[in-house]
Backbone as CSV, one residue per row, in Angstrom:
resi,resn,N_x,N_y,N_z,CA_x,CA_y,CA_z,C_x,C_y,C_z
1,UNK,-1.409,-14.252,-1.838,-2.392,-14.342,-0.765,-3.626,-13.494,-1.074
2,UNK,-3.406,-12.284,-1.589,-4.531,-11.431,-1.959,-5.315,-12.073,-3.095
3,UNK,-4.568,-12.634,-4.075,-5.219,-13.337,-5.180,-6.181,-14.387,-4.648
4,UNK,-5.649,-15.227,-3.778,-6.419,-16.355,-3.263,-7.644,-15.877,-2.482
5,UNK,-7.446,-14.881,-1.626,-8.558,-14.389,-0.808,-9.670,-13.807,-1.672
6,UNK,-9.296,-13.007,-2.673,-10.303,-12.397,-3.536,-10.975,-13.427,-4.429
7,UNK,-10.186,-14.366,-4.932,-10.746,-15.398,-5.806,-11.765,-16.242,-5.057
8,UNK,-11.508,-16.476,-3.779,-12.426,-17.296,-2.977,-13.782,-16.624,-2.759
9,UNK,-13.858,-15.317,-3.007,-15.142,-14.621,-2.879,-15.993,-14.764,-4.134
10,UNK,-15.417,-15.387,-5.161,-16.145,-15.564,-6.414,-15.893,-14.469,-7.426
11,UNK,-14.965,-13.567,-7.123,-14.658,-12.472,-8.042,-13.773,-12.952,-9.193
12,UNK,-13.896,-12.290,-10.318,-12.949,-12.501,-11.410,-11.795,-11.526,-11.198
13,UNK,-10.591,-12.045,-11.141,-9.427,-11.233,-10.784,-8.478,-11.117,-11.970
14,UNK,-8.012,-9.896,-12.237,-6.947,-9.659,-13.207,-5.845,-8.875,-12.508
15,UNK,-4.626,-9.390,-12.570,-3.479,-8.732,-11.938,-2.629,-8.052,-13.008
16,UNK,-2.180,-6.842,-12.711,-1.314,-6.092,-13.617,0.024,-5.865,-12.916
17,UNK,1.110,-6.144,-13.630,2.431,-5.986,-13.015,3.459,-5.744,-14.110
18,UNK,4.451,-4.923,-13.787,5.514,-4.654,-14.754,6.420,-5.869,-14.947
19,UNK,6.544,-6.703,-13.913,7.363,-7.921,-13.992,6.609,-9.084,-13.346
20,UNK,5.597,-9.618,-14.013,4.785,-10.681,-13.404,5.417,-12.063,-13.473
21,UNK,6.562,-12.158,-14.144,7.158,-13.476,-14.367,7.476,-14.219,-13.076
22,UNK,7.749,-13.479,-12.006,8.164,-14.103,-10.750,7.046,-14.900,-10.083
23,UNK,5.811,-14.556,-10.367,4.706,-15.226,-9.672,3.583,-15.659,-10.603
24,UNK,3.813,-15.584,-11.910,2.728,-15.829,-12.858,2.159,-17.237,-12.741
25,UNK,3.011,-18.214,-12.472,2.514,-19.593,-12.346,1.619,-19.752,-11.120
26,UNK,2.011,-19.098,-10.020,1.188,-19.154,-8.807,-0.170,-18.513,-9.075
27,UNK,-0.145,-17.358,-9.746,-1.393,-16.653,-10.040,-2.306,-17.493,-10.923
28,UNK,-1.736,-18.111,-11.933,-2.546,-18.931,-12.838,-3.140,-20.128,-12.113
29,UNK,-2.359,-20.699,-11.202,-2.879,-21.825,-10.414,-4.043,-21.401,-9.519
30,UNK,-4.092,-20.111,-9.202,-5.198,-19.575,-8.399,-6.361,-19.111,-9.271
31,UNK,-6.215,-19.286,-10.591,-7.277,-18.866,-11.494,-7.310,-17.378,-11.746
32,UNK,-6.151,-16.724,-11.627,-6.061,-15.272,-11.791,-5.418,-14.942,-13.134
33,UNK,-6.058,-14.068,-13.906,-5.467,-13.586,-15.153,-4.358,-12.591,-14.826
34,UNK,-3.246,-12.681,-15.556,-2.107,-11.796,-15.305,-1.754,-11.051,-16.590
35,UNK,-1.602,-9.731,-16.480,-1.267,-8.895,-17.626,0.022,-8.139,-17.323
36,UNK,0.991,-8.235,-18.224,2.232,-7.476,-18.073,1.953,-6.033,-18.481
37,UNK,2.186,-5.113,-17.562,1.799,-3.721,-17.814,2.648,-2.779,-16.965
38,UNK,3.117,-1.713,-17.573,3.800,-0.633,-16.858,2.805,0.511,-16.710
39,UNK,2.259,0.659,-15.534,1.174,1.630,-15.340,1.640,3.074,-15.506
40,UNK,2.948,3.311,-15.465,3.449,4.657,-15.740,3.364,4.987,-17.228
41,UNK,3.327,3.947,-18.078,3.332,4.139,-19.528,2.055,3.670,-20.223
42,UNK,1.387,2.677,-19.662,0.315,1.983,-20.379,-1.037,2.084,-19.689
43,UNK,-2.094,2.161,-20.516,-3.447,2.008,-19.998,-3.667,0.543,-19.636
44,UNK,-4.634,0.276,-18.772,-4.876,-1.089,-18.305,-5.729,-1.900,-19.272
45,UNK,-6.391,-1.233,-20.209,-7.196,-1.957,-21.175,-8.488,-2.509,-20.606
46,UNK,-8.950,-1.924,-19.512,-10.189,-2.330,-18.850,-11.022,-1.066,-18.628
47,UNK,-12.349,-1.208,-18.657,-13.182,-0.025,-18.452,-14.391,-0.281,-17.566
48,UNK,-14.514,-1.482,-17.028,-15.728,-1.805,-16.268,-15.444,-2.603,-15.000
49,UNK,-14.259,-2.430,-14.436,-13.916,-3.166,-13.213,-14.727,-2.637,-12.034
50,UNK,-15.038,-3.520,-11.105,-15.796,-3.128,-9.910,-14.905,-2.549,-8.821
51,UNK,-13.659,-3.029,-8.760,-12.769,-2.626,-7.666,-11.318,-2.763,-8.099
52,UNK,-10.487,-1.830,-7.682,-9.046,-1.893,-7.919,-8.330,-1.921,-6.578
53,UNK,-7.481,-2.916,-6.389,-6.666,-3.019,-5.180,-5.262,-2.545,-5.545
54,UNK,-4.883,-1.401,-5.029,-3.614,-0.749,-5.368,-2.804,-0.640,-4.081
55,UNK,-2.241,-1.754,-3.665,-1.628,-1.822,-2.342,-0.109,-1.928,-2.424
56,UNK,0.567,-1.014,-1.752,2.036,-0.968,-1.688,2.660,-0.853,-3.078
57,UNK,2.079,-0.002,-3.913,2.589,0.243,-5.264,2.958,1.714,-5.459
58,UNK,2.147,2.608,-4.941,2.320,4.039,-5.184,3.739,4.507,-4.890
59,UNK,4.320,4.007,-3.821,5.655,4.441,-3.402,6.762,3.976,-4.339
60,UNK,6.451,3.039,-5.230,7.440,2.530,-6.183,7.400,3.279,-7.514
61,UNK,6.435,4.163,-7.685,6.294,4.912,-8.930,7.017,6.249,-8.843
62,UNK,7.467,6.739,-10.003,8.035,8.083,-10.040,6.938,9.075,-9.676
63,UNK,7.267,10.048,-8.842,6.232,10.941,-8.322,5.556,11.780,-9.402
64,UNK,6.226,11.997,-10.555,5.572,12.717,-11.644,4.428,11.899,-12.245
65,UNK,4.538,10.567,-12.149,3.577,9.697,-12.827,2.587,9.042,-11.873
66,UNK,2.738,9.276,-10.577,1.787,8.707,-9.615,0.355,9.192,-9.884
67,UNK,0.127,10.500,-10.121,-1.239,10.936,-10.444,-1.759,10.324,-11.742
68,UNK,-0.868,10.126,-12.711,-1.254,9.511,-13.982,-1.687,8.069,-13.759
69,UNK,-0.938,7.348,-12.934,-1.280,5.952,-12.636,-2.655,5.859,-11.984
70,UNK,-2.942,6.753,-11.055,-4.249,6.746,-10.400,-5.365,7.089,-11.385
71,UNK,-5.086,7.986,-12.323,-6.080,8.310,-13.352,-6.342,7.105,-14.242
72,UNK,-5.306,6.341,-14.548,-5.481,5.132,-15.365,-6.317,4.091,-14.623
73,UNK,-6.094,3.982,-13.336,-6.918,3.064,-12.536,-8.366,3.530,-12.542
74,UNK,-8.569,4.826,-12.407,-9.928,5.367,-12.420,-10.625,5.052,-13.738
75,UNK,-9.902,5.186,-14.846,-10.494,4.894,-16.150,-10.837,3.417,-16.303
76,UNK,-10.136,2.565,-15.581,-10.390,1.123,-15.668,-11.620,0.699,-14.874
77,UNK,-12.119,1.589,-14.021,-13.266,1.267,-13.164,-14.576,1.761,-13.773
78,UNK,-15.638,1.054,-13.482,-16.974,1.530,-13.851,-17.348,2.689,-12.930
79,UNK,-18.363,3.425,-13.297,-18.882,4.470,-12.409,-19.353,3.824,-11.114
80,UNK,-18.901,4.347,-9.993,-19.235,3.754,-8.701,-18.291,2.653,-8.276
81,UNK,-17.257,2.388,-9.100,-16.260,1.380,-8.733,-15.366,1.877,-7.611
82,UNK,-14.764,0.945,-6.898,-13.993,1.281,-5.700,-12.485,1.134,-5.905
83,UNK,-11.759,2.003,-5.246,-10.301,1.932,-5.149,-9.928,1.642,-3.702
84,UNK,-9.084,0.629,-3.503,-8.514,0.349,-2.180,-7.012,0.550,-2.301
85,UNK,-6.493,1.525,-1.590,-5.087,1.918,-1.723,-4.396,1.879,-0.367
86,UNK,-3.193,1.323,-0.345,-2.343,1.423,0.845,-0.953,1.862,0.414
87,UNK,-0.303,2.625,1.281,1.050,3.094,0.998,1.694,3.523,2.317
88,UNK,3.020,3.475,2.429,3.674,3.892,3.676,3.436,5.369,3.993
89,UNK,3.436,5.673,5.275,3.257,7.039,5.772,4.626,7.643,6.077
90,UNK,5.056,8.599,5.251,6.372,9.207,5.445,6.446,9.979,6.756
91,UNK,5.294,10.378,7.300,5.265,11.136,8.556,5.122,10.241,9.779
92,UNK,5.327,8.939,9.609,5.192,8.016,10.743,6.293,8.243,11.773
93,UNK,6.038,7.810,12.984,7.027,7.929,14.056,8.303,7.179,13.697
94,UNK,8.162,6.012,13.118,9.324,5.202,12.741,10.216,5.958,11.761
95,UNK,9.606,6.596,10.745,10.388,7.351,9.758,11.045,8.567,10.419
96,UNK,10.344,9.224,11.318,10.898,10.404,11.993,12.083,10.029,12.873
97,UNK,11.975,8.922,13.577,13.076,8.482,14.436,14.306,8.121,13.612
98,UNK,14.095,7.460,12.484,15.231,7.131,11.611,15.940,8.404,11.152
99,UNK,15.172,9.416,10.806,15.767,10.670,10.355,16.544,11.343,11.478
100,UNK,16.003,11.326,12.696,16.696,11.909,13.844,18.007,11.195,14.137
101,UNK,18.051,9.902,13.824,19.262,9.111,14.042,20.243,9.215,12.879
102,UNK,19.914,10.067,11.912,20.798,10.255,10.771,20.663,9.184,9.713
103,UNK,19.571,8.433,9.758,19.334,7.361,8.792,18.351,7.834,7.722
104,UNK,18.480,7.267,6.527,17.522,7.561,5.462,16.154,7.017,5.865
105,UNK,15.136,7.870,5.953,13.831,7.394,6.419,13.056,6.590,5.381
106,UNK,13.386,6.789,4.104,12.648,6.104,3.043,13.327,4.785,2.702
107,UNK,12.532,3.739,2.620,13.031,2.407,2.270,13.755,2.471,0.929
108,UNK,14.874,1.760,0.804,15.768,1.917,-0.345,15.130,1.567,-1.683
109,UNK,14.090,0.760,-1.686,13.445,0.390,-2.945,12.234,1.270,-3.268
110,UNK,11.976,2.266,-2.443,10.869,3.178,-2.693,11.380,4.437,-3.387
111,UNK,10.633,4.906,-4.371,11.001,6.136,-5.073,10.642,7.351,-4.226
112,UNK,9.421,7.329,-3.709,8.982,8.407,-2.824,7.867,7.891,-1.932
113,UNK,7.828,8.395,-0.704,6.726,8.099,0.205,5.970,9.398,0.478
114,UNK,4.708,9.269,0.915,3.812,10.415,0.969,3.158,10.578,2.334
115,UNK,2.650,11.778,2.564,1.792,12.026,3.722,0.347,11.702,3.340
116,UNK,-0.504,11.604,4.332,-1.917,11.345,4.078,-2.519,12.427,3.174
117,UNK,-2.235,13.696,3.462,-2.816,14.787,2.675,-2.406,14.703,1.210
118,UNK,-1.155,14.334,0.958,-0.687,14.221,-0.424,-1.423,13.114,-1.174
119,UNK,-1.612,11.982,-0.524,-2.306,10.868,-1.174,-3.773,11.218,-1.405
120,UNK,-4.398,11.831,-0.422,-5.799,12.232,-0.581,-5.969,13.190,-1.759
121,UNK,-5.040,14.114,-1.911,-5.115,15.065,-3.024,-5.035,14.338,-4.366
122,UNK,-4.108,13.388,-4.490,-3.976,12.638,-5.741,-5.209,11.790,-6.029
123,UNK,-5.744,11.158,-4.996,-6.930,10.310,-5.166,-8.115,11.150,-5.645
124,UNK,-8.297,12.309,-5.064,-9.414,13.178,-5.471,-9.205,13.724,-6.884
125,UNK,-7.965,14.042,-7.232,-7.680,14.526,-8.585,-7.973,13.457,-9.631
126,UNK,-7.895,12.191,-9.225,-8.176,11.077,-10.136,-9.664,10.747,-10.192
127,UNK,-10.492,11.651,-9.689,-11.961,11.549,-9.780,-12.572,10.541,-8.818
128,UNK,-11.966,10.402,-7.657,-12.544,9.570,-6.601,-13.052,10.450,-5.464
129,UNK,-14.175,10.078,-4.903,-14.582,10.602,-3.605,-14.027,9.663,-2.541
130,UNK,-13.530,10.226,-1.467,-12.939,9.410,-0.406,-14.043,8.904,0.518
131,UNK,-14.171,7.593,0.581,-15.156,6.954,1.455,-14.595,6.813,2.861
132,UNK,-13.322,6.435,2.927,-12.674,6.232,4.221,-11.174,6.422,4.055
133,UNK,-10.558,7.070,5.023,-9.107,7.255,5.038,-8.631,7.142,6.479
134,UNK,-7.660,6.280,6.705,-7.187,6.090,8.073,-5.752,5.565,8.082
135,UNK,-5.155,5.588,9.257,-3.804,5.061,9.463,-3.926,3.686,10.120
136,UNK,-3.412,2.666,9.454,-3.474,1.307,9.998,-2.268,1.048,10.900
137,UNK,-2.501,0.303,11.960,-1.435,-0.011,12.912,-0.750,-1.337,12.596
138,UNK,-1.187,-2.006,11.532,-0.716,-3.367,11.275,0.806,-3.442,11.121
139,UNK,1.426,-2.497,10.403,2.877,-2.554,10.215,3.645,-2.249,11.494
140,UNK,3.095,-1.398,12.333,3.746,-1.072,13.601,3.757,-2.270,14.538
141,UNK,2.822,-3.165,14.336,2.726,-4.347,15.185,3.502,-5.528,14.620
142,UNK,3.542,-5.647,13.308,4.086,-6.873,12.703,5.461,-6.726,12.068
143,UNK,5.908,-5.493,11.807,7.209,-5.315,11.173,8.298,-5.423,12.237
144,UNK,8.690,-6.673,12.534,9.645,-6.938,13.609,10.722,-7.903,13.142
145,UNK,11.755,-7.995,13.949,12.852,-8.931,13.698,12.638,-10.157,14.581
146,UNK,11.626,-10.944,14.247,11.239,-12.086,15.082,11.463,-13.401,14.355
147,UNK,11.616,-14.458,15.140,11.668,-15.794,14.560,10.306,-16.105,13.940
148,UNK,10.281,-16.920,12.870,9.013,-17.205,12.183,7.892,-17.656,13.114
149,UNK,8.191,-18.558,14.032,7.146,-19.051,14.940,6.628,-17.949,15.862
150,UNK,7.550,-17.100,16.340,7.141,-15.987,17.208,6.361,-14.940,16.420
151,UNK,6.772,-14.730,15.179,6.111,-13.732,14.337,4.636,-14.075,14.132
152,UNK,4.371,-15.350,13.910,2.994,-15.784,13.667,2.104,-15.623,14.894
153,UNK,2.719,-15.491,16.068,1.947,-15.375,17.307,1.654,-13.929,17.694
154,UNK,2.237,-12.967,16.969,2.057,-11.560,17.329,0.638,-11.103,17.007
155,UNK,-0.103,-10.750,18.037,-1.463,-10.254,17.838,-1.763,-9.025,18.694
156,UNK,-0.788,-8.620,19.511,-1.000,-7.468,20.375,0.292,-7.013,21.021
157,UNK,0.183,-5.998,21.887,1.364,-5.387,22.489,2.144,-6.365,23.366
158,UNK,1.453,-7.232,24.082,2.148,-8.204,24.928,3.067,-9.095,24.104
159,UNK,2.579,-9.515,22.948,3.400,-10.358,22.077,4.610,-9.590,21.561
160,UNK,4.420,-8.301,21.297,5.521,-7.462,20.839,6.590,-7.339,21.922
161,UNK,6.170,-7.186,23.167,7.102,-7.122,24.294,7.875,-8.434,24.421
162,UNK,7.178,-9.551,24.289,7.833,-10.862,24.378,8.914,-11.009,23.315
163,UNK,8.613,-10.552,22.104,9.594,-10.619,21.019,10.809,-9.760,21.348
164,UNK,10.576,-8.548,21.878,11.674,-7.639,22.208,12.539,-8.175,23.340
165,UNK,11.936,-8.850,24.309,12.692,-9.432,25.424,13.495,-10.637,24.949
166,UNK,12.883,-11.459,24.136,13.544,-12.664,23.647,14.662,-12.339,22.666
167,UNK,14.427,-11.313,21.856,15.408,-10.945,20.836,15.527,-9.420,20.815
168,UNK,16.346,-8.853,21.714,16.395,-7.396,21.889,17.228,-6.666,20.834
169,UNK,16.852,-6.819,19.577,17.520,-6.072,18.513,17.046,-4.622,18.546
170,UNK,17.746,-3.758,17.812,17.349,-2.347,17.766,15.927,-2.195,17.242
171,UNK,15.612,-2.960,16.199,14.282,-2.860,15.612,13.203,-3.289,16.594
172,UNK,13.407,-4.415,17.249,12.395,-4.913,18.186,12.224,-3.984,19.384
173,UNK,13.336,-3.453,19.883,13.268,-2.518,21.010,12.526,-1.246,20.610
174,UNK,12.851,-0.736,19.417,12.182,0.464,18.915,10.691,0.222,18.735
175,UNK,10.341,-0.938,18.210,8.932,-1.278,18.007,8.177,-1.305,19.346
176,UNK,8.786,-1.943,20.342,8.135,-2.064,21.653,7.954,-0.702,22.313
177,UNK,8.936,0.180,22.152,8.847,1.511,22.749,7.852,2.407,22.006
178,UNK,7.789,2.238,20.694,6.964,3.130,19.876,5.492,2.750,19.855
179,UNK,5.188,1.478,20.076,3.812,1.007,19.890,2.778,1.772,20.730
180,UNK,3.034,2.013,22.029,2.025,2.762,22.811,1.764,4.156,22.253
181,UNK,2.799,4.768,21.670,2.646,6.115,21.117,1.779,6.092,19.864
182,UNK,2.089,5.157,18.947,1.318,5.108,17.699,-0.098,4.590,17.939
183,UNK,-0.270,3.829,19.010,-1.617,3.390,19.379,-2.462,4.594,19.788
184,UNK,-1.815,5.539,20.466,-2.510,6.728,20.969,-2.681,7.795,19.892
185,UNK,-1.676,7.910,18.994,-1.688,8.953,17.961,-1.673,8.290,16.585
186,UNK,-2.821,8.072,15.973,-2.899,7.333,14.707,-2.046,7.910,13.577
187,UNK,-1.891,9.237,13.518,-1.150,9.848,12.411,0.330,9.496,12.415
188,UNK,0.811,8.875,13.502,2.209,8.453,13.577,2.398,6.999,13.151
189,UNK,1.317,6.349,12.751,1.417,4.954,12.314,2.045,4.867,10.927
190,UNK,2.497,3.669,10.578,3.291,3.506,9.363,2.497,3.397,8.070
191,UNK,1.238,3.008,8.148,0.518,2.664,6.923,-0.707,3.549,6.692
192,UNK,-0.793,4.107,5.497,-1.956,4.875,5.057,-2.901,3.949,4.298
193,UNK,-4.181,4.022,4.620,-5.207,3.247,3.914,-6.294,4.203,3.436
194,UNK,-6.610,4.121,2.147,-7.658,4.969,1.577,-8.604,4.115,0.738
195,UNK,-9.891,4.315,0.942,-10.920,3.684,0.116,-11.671,4.803,-0.595
196,UNK,-11.692,4.718,-1.926,-12.365,5.745,-2.704,-13.382,5.145,-3.652
197,UNK,-14.330,5.962,-4.093,-15.332,5.527,-5.066,-15.272,6.473,-6.265
198,UNK,-15.286,5.897,-7.455,-15.212,6.710,-8.672,-16.530,7.440,-8.890
199,UNK,-16.451,8.765,-9.062,-17.670,9.563,-9.229,-17.767,10.217,-10.607
200,UNK,-16.671,10.221,-11.359,-16.678,10.801,-12.705,-15.431,10.324,-13.440
201,UNK,-15.351,10.640,-14.716,-14.160,10.290,-15.476,-13.016,11.239,-15.098
202,UNK,-11.801,10.714,-14.983,-10.670,11.553,-14.553,-10.287,12.575,-15.609
203,UNK,-9.802,13.717,-15.144,-9.374,14.788,-16.047,-7.875,15.042,-15.958
204,UNK,-7.155,14.168,-15.243,-5.699,14.319,-15.131,-5.084,14.196,-16.517
205,UNK,-4.261,15.162,-16.892,-3.642,15.165,-18.209,-2.557,14.099,-18.275
206,UNK,-2.645,13.243,-19.289,-1.644,12.200,-19.472,-0.495,12.746,-20.301
207,UNK,0.701,12.274,-20.015,1.859,12.648,-20.808,2.769,11.444,-20.915
208,UNK,3.551,11.425,-21.975,4.366,10.248,-22.264,5.508,10.120,-21.264
209,UNK,5.737,8.890,-20.836,6.837,8.603,-19.900,8.155,8.881,-20.578
210,UNK,9.119,9.413,-19.814,10.451,9.676,-20.366,11.055,8.399,-20.902
């Protein structure tokens, strides 16, 4: 979906993935170049990109190599190029409630999740100035246990209540109860969004992956 949206703007898109085989045909049909790459180990082989979209990836990297990955992205961008980054907020209300209930707060396929301050520190160390940083409410509104047709209709709190009434699972009930709180207190939302601009070449020391 991101491929298609960006391609429709007239941009030239190159996707990097450690295992692109699962979607490579779809990407090619969208006119997107795909490169097999492990960003923990490999440079991207680009030096003049205008923008890097690094969404829902940081949490899957080993925390020792997350700063290295961001430095590699910085090197792939031209001066003044932009980074768009999203990652889960470990300090979200949802994660805190799971911990209080004795549940593992971090999703099982994530290596580590971060606070806003931690991500901002890594982004700045990778030679980006932060243009904008905020907590998005999108996951708090849409991450529900809803039927497909009902899910597509969710656009606000009323729709979330309807889903919880129709299908009162633990997740839906928790979502309905938590939404007014995260609406009022942004730092408790689930998603961190950061937009940065490259201002210099990164100085993060690279080291070989184990």
